[in-house]
N, C-alpha and C positions, 0 to 999 in steps of 0.2 A: 560921455561914453568912452571916448578915446582915452581920457585921463584915467578912467577906472581900469581900462584894459592895461594901460601902461603901469598902473599901480600894482595890478595883479601879477603882470609879467615880472616886474622888478622884484616883487616879494618872492616869487617862485625861484628866480635865478639867484637872488641873494641868499635864499634859504638852502637850496639844493645844489647849486653850482659853485658860485664864488661871489664875494662882495664886489659890487660893480656900480660906478657912477651912472646915473640915468642917461647921461649923454653918450655912453658907450654901449648902451643896452641893444639898440637896433643893429649895430655892427656885429655884436656878439651873436645875436639871434640869427642873422643871415649866415654867418660863418658856421655856427655849430648846429643850427636847427633847420637850415634851408628856408628861413622866414621870407615870404614874399607877399602873402595875402593875409591881412590881419584877421578877418573873420574865420577863414578856413583854419588858420594856424591855431587860434584860440579854441575852436571846436575840437581839433585833433588833440591838443594838449589836455584840455579838460576831460575829454572822453577817455583818453588813455590813462591819465593820472587817477581819476576817480574810480573807473572800473577795475583797473589793475590793483590799486590799493584796497578796494572793497573786496575783491576776490581773495587777495592775500589774507585780509582780516577774517574773511569767512572760513578759509582753510585752517587758519590758526585756531579759531574758535571751535571748529569741528574736531580738530585734533585734541584740544584741551578737554572738551566734553567726553571724547572717546577714552582718553587716558583716565579720567575720573571714573567713568563707568567700569573700565577694566579693573581699576584698583578695588572698587566695591565688590566685583565678582570674584577677584582673587582672594579677598579676605574671607570668602564664604566657602571655599572648596579646598579639597585635599591638595597640598603642595606637591605631592608625588604623582598626581594624576596628569594624564595627557592634556586634559582641558586646561589645567593650570599652566603647563608648559606652553601651550598654544597662546594663552593670554599673555604670558610673560614675553613670548616672541613678538606678539602684536604691540605690546606696550613699548618694547625696545625700538621697533621700526617706526612707530609713531613719534617717539621722542627724537629719533634721528631725523625724521621728516620735518619736525618742528624746528630743529636747529638749521636745517637746510633752507627752509622758508625764511626764517629770521635773517639768515646770512644774505639771502637774495634781497630781502626788504631793505636792509641797511647798507649793503655794498653794491648791489647790481641793479636795483629797480629803476633808479633815475636814468642810468645809461640805456637801459632797456626801453624806457619810455621815449627817450630822445631818438633812438633808432627808429621806433615806430612812427614818431612824428615826422622825421626826415623822410621816411618812405611812404608817408601819407596813409598809414594803416589805422583803421578804426576797429574798435571792439564792438561786437554785437552779441547779444544774449539770445539763446534759444528759448522757446516757450516749452512748458512741460513741468513735470513734477520736480525735477532737480534745478531747473533754470540755470544751467551751466553755461559758461562762455563757449562760444563756437571755437575760439582759439584757446589752446592750453598754454599755461604759463611755463617758462623754461626751468621748472624744477620737477623732479621725478614724481612727487605726490600728485601734481596736477594731471599727469597722464594715467597714473595707476592707483588713484585713491580708493577704488573698490577693494583692492587687495589689503588695505590697511584696516579693514573692518573685520573683527574676529567672527562676526556672524555671516560673513560672505560664504557662499556655497563653493568652497575650494574643490570639493569632490567632483561636482559636475563640471566645473571649469577644467580640471585636469583631464577628465575623460574626453572632453570635446575639443581641447585646445588645438591639437594638431589636425584633427579631422575637419574642424571649421576654420583652419588657417589663422588661428590666433585672433579672430574677429570678435570683439565684444558685442557687436550688434547681432551676431549669429548665436553666440554663446548665451547671452542673457535670456532669450526666450526659452531655452532649455531649462535654465535655472528657475524661471518663473513658472514653467509647466510643472516642475517637480514640487515647487512650493504650493501650487494651487490644486494640483490633481495628480497624485502619485500614480494612480492606476494608469492614467493616460501617458504619464511620463515613461513608465516602464514598457508600455506598448511601443511608444516612439523609440525608446532605447533599443528594443529588439529589432524594430524595423530598420533603424540605422545600422545596426550590426549586420543584418542580412544584406541590405542594399549595398553596403560598402565592403562586403566580404572580409570583415575585420579579422576573423580567425585565420582565413587563408593568408591575409597580409602579414599577420604575426608569424605564421608558419614560414612564409617565404623569407621574412627578415632573419629568422633563426637559421635557416638553411644557407643563406647567402652572406653570412658574416663569419669571418675566420675565428672569432672568439666565441660567438653565440652558437656556432654549429655543434659544439659538444653537447648541447641541450636538445638536439634534434629528436632523439628517441623519446625523451620526456614529453616534448611538445606534440609529437605524433600520438602519444598516449592520451594527452590532454584533448587533442583533436577528436580522437575516437570516442573518448568518454562523453564529450559534449554531444557529438552526433548521435550517440546511443542513449542520450538523456540520463546518463548516470551522474547527476549533478552533485551528489554528495562527494563522490570520489574526485570529480573534477574540481570542486571547491577546495578540498584538502590539498590537492597537488598544485593547483594554480596559485594559492596563497604562498606556498613555499617558493614557487618560481618568481613571484613578484620580488621577494627579497634576493633570490639568486641572481636575477637580472641586475639588481642594484649593485651586487658584488661585482658582476662582470663590468658594469659601467665604471665603478671605481678602479678596477684593474686596467681598463682601457685608458682612463685619465692618468693613471700612474705609469704611463709608458709601457704598459703590459708587463709590469713587475708584480709579483705576488705581494699581497698586503698581509702583514703579520697579525694585526689587530684591526679587522674591518669595522668592528663596532656593531651597534644595534641598527635596525632599519632607519631610525631617526638620524643616526650619525652618518650612515651611508648616503641618505638623502641630502644631508648638509654638504657632504663632500661633492656630490654630483651637481647640485644646483647652485652652489655658492658663486660659481664663476659666470653665471648667466643671469643678469638682473631680472629679466621678465619671468623666466622660469622659476627663479628664486621666489619671487613674490606670488606667482600664480600656482605653481605645482608643489613647491617645498612644503607649505603648511599641511596639505592633504597627506602626502607620503610620510611626513615627519610626526604628525600628531593624530591623524585619523586612521590611516592604514595600519599602524602598529596595534591598534585595538583589536581589529579582526584577525591580525596575524597572531597575536597572543592567545586569542580565544581558540583558534585552531590548534596552536602549539600545545595548549594545556588540555583542551577537551577532545581534540581530534574529531570534532563533529560540529556541524552547523545546523541550526534550527531548520526543520523541513519547510516551515511556512515561509514562502517567498524565496526559496533557495534558487529557483531558476533565475529570478531577477538578480540575485547576488552573483550568480555565475556569469550572467551577461555583463554586469558591472566589472567583474574581474577581467573579462576579455578586453573591455575598454581600457582598464588599467595596464594590462600587458601591452596593448597597442601603444598607449601613451609612452611607456618606458622604452620600448624598442625604437619608436620614432624619435624620442629624445636622443638615444644613442646614435641614430642615423643622422641627426642634425648637428652632432658634435663636430668639432674641428680636428678630430683625431683620425688616425689611420683606420680605414682607407679613404674617408670622406675628404680629408684635406688634399689628397691627390686626385680623387675622382672629380672634384669641382674644377680642376684645371684640365685634366686629361680628357674627360668626356666632351666638353665644348671644343677642345682642340681636334678631337677625332670626328666631330661633326663637320669640321671645315676641311680636314685633310683625310682623304679616303685611300691613300696609298700607305703601305706599311712603313717604309723608310722615309726619314725626313731629309730634305735637300735644302740648299741655300735659299731657294725661292720660297721655302716655307718659313724661313726665319722670322719675317715680320708677323706672320700668323702665330708662331710660337711665342713671340714677345707679347703680342696682344692677349693671348690666353693666359700667360703668366701674370701679366699686369692686371687683367680683369679678375683673375682668381684671387689675387692678393687682397681684394676688397672684402673677402668673406672668410679668409683663413689667416693663420699665423705664418708669415713668410719664413721666419727662422726655422719653424718646425718643418715646413715643406722642404726647404733646402737641406735640412738635417737628414731627412729621409732619403733624399737623392744621394747624399754622401754615405749613408749607411745602407745602401740598397743591397749589398752582399749579405750583411747581417740580417736584413729583413727579407731576404729572397723568398723563403718558403711562404711567408705571409703574402708578399706581393704577387707571387705566382698564383695564389688562390683566386685572384680577381681577373677574370677574362674579359676582354673588351672586343666586341665585334666591330670590325672596320667595314666589311662588306659581306655579301652573301657567302663568299668563298674564303675570306681572310679574317683572321683574328689575332689579337696580341694579348698581353697581360700587363699588369702594373709594373712588374719587374723590368720587362723589356722596354716599357715606356720610360721608366726612370733612366735606363741606360741611354736611350735615344735623346732624352732631354739633357742628360749630362754631356753627351757628345756635342750638342748644340752649344751649351754653355762653355765648353772648352774650345770653341772655335773663335778665333779673333774677329771674324766678320760679324758675329753676333754682337760682340761688344761695340763694334763700330756703329751698328744700328742704334744701340742704346745711347752711345755718346752723341750721335747726330740728333736723335729725338730729344735728348735732354737739353741740347744747345738751343732748341727752339722754344723751350718753356720759359715764359717771361717771369712768372712768379709761382710761389708754392701755394698749393691748396690744402694746407695742413688741416687735419681733422676731417677732411672730406673722404668719402669712401674710395674715390679713384684719384689718388695723388701720385703722379708719376715720379715726382721728386723723392717721395718716401720709398717708392718701389726701387728706384735706382740706388738709393742709399742702402736699402736692405740687401739688394743684389751684390753691390760692391763689398759691403761689410761681411757678407757670408762667404765670399770667395777670395778676398784679397790675400788672406793667409793660406789659401789652398794652392795658389800658383807659385812656382819656383821664383826665387829672387832674380831680379833683372830679366825675367821672361816677358815677352810681348804682352801676355795676358795680364800679368801683374801691373805692367805699365798702363794698360787700359783702365784697370781699377783705380790706379792713382790719378789718372786724368779725370775720371768721374768724381773722385773725392775732391779734387781741386775745383771742379766746376760747381760742386754742391756748396762750396763756401759762400758763393754769391747769394744764396738763399737764406743765410744766417745773419746777413748784415742788416 
């Protein structure tokens, strides 16, 4: 038995690692794999190798079969149709996923197996229709494979994505209900609409955003039309606003500069969702290939079929809610500031910031950088005068009697950043960091690097502040060795 195990291990190492004499095998296994117990080690190695390889093979077969089915369907339909475009998109992302998985299989799988063996992790399968692994493999398809199926209900997913906090376990029952009992699905849809006050939430989002506020009168009209059960007028106006909100979203992503050729709804959806992988896979197909169909019907006919029109009106409210929530979840003004300022103001209840608050300011800046683009944040601080009117739109309540706004907060944060004592805190904190946590959401080294890079050229030559930045840059060198 021992000789058989040695033979298997020797074959595995010589095939996937490197050629090695049998006398050096044990030493290599202890060093590279943490080998100490023969039985446990073999169980872990076999478990991980077989199940990971089999899951990869299963995914590749699933993709190949899907691509073949897509090709058959594409050959039978009009090339200019939205269905063809959707199939074309699905074929493309499946081909990309296949390349990604093949790259994992040939270049990364063995090291991945090794890490799991060293950490004594076993794979287990769940029972059920799909019999999927409890653990997902480290490529995108493993996490999001449902979005690669052109038959997936992207419409329902997009409607519930934000309301159900992106949870597949909560979204899937909605999709199943729609597939099995549409009448009950639409009852449930209306109940969710009412229970969550979705129309009010949409209205509040419009009123409280400096770009969307221009649509306030239109959405007040939509609100009244729905309450008065004038669904035909509501549908005609709401469909136009779906596309209008996508224009606003593109405008926001374009640093609030007008767009000369915004393109079709499909093109706008691509611009909006292409920078966010999960929303690209989950929401883009619906708004790019399904929503344009009802948009064009309204644009050309100016009328929606009376049968089921209330259900369609309810669906449009979900669509509007999904778009305004996607805008609010973006890392653009004002949300890239609010994600830092609001937590800061939860901690500091006095208007002006003093030196004793500097550690809290640093903590808020550092914590916020895990969810926003640091360069864009610091850029807004520098352009606060240019953006003053927009920034003053957003009021922040500090206490029952005191409030401030984003412009004033930008000024206060800038005052802190222009204080040598703030940089001393950064330098001291950085000196205590032993190693970089690159790729992790909270990496102070990356934060300090971003901070120094954004301000080193803002401070005058030979000024104490510039010298502080240079000290940080020098200390950062030890993390690149």
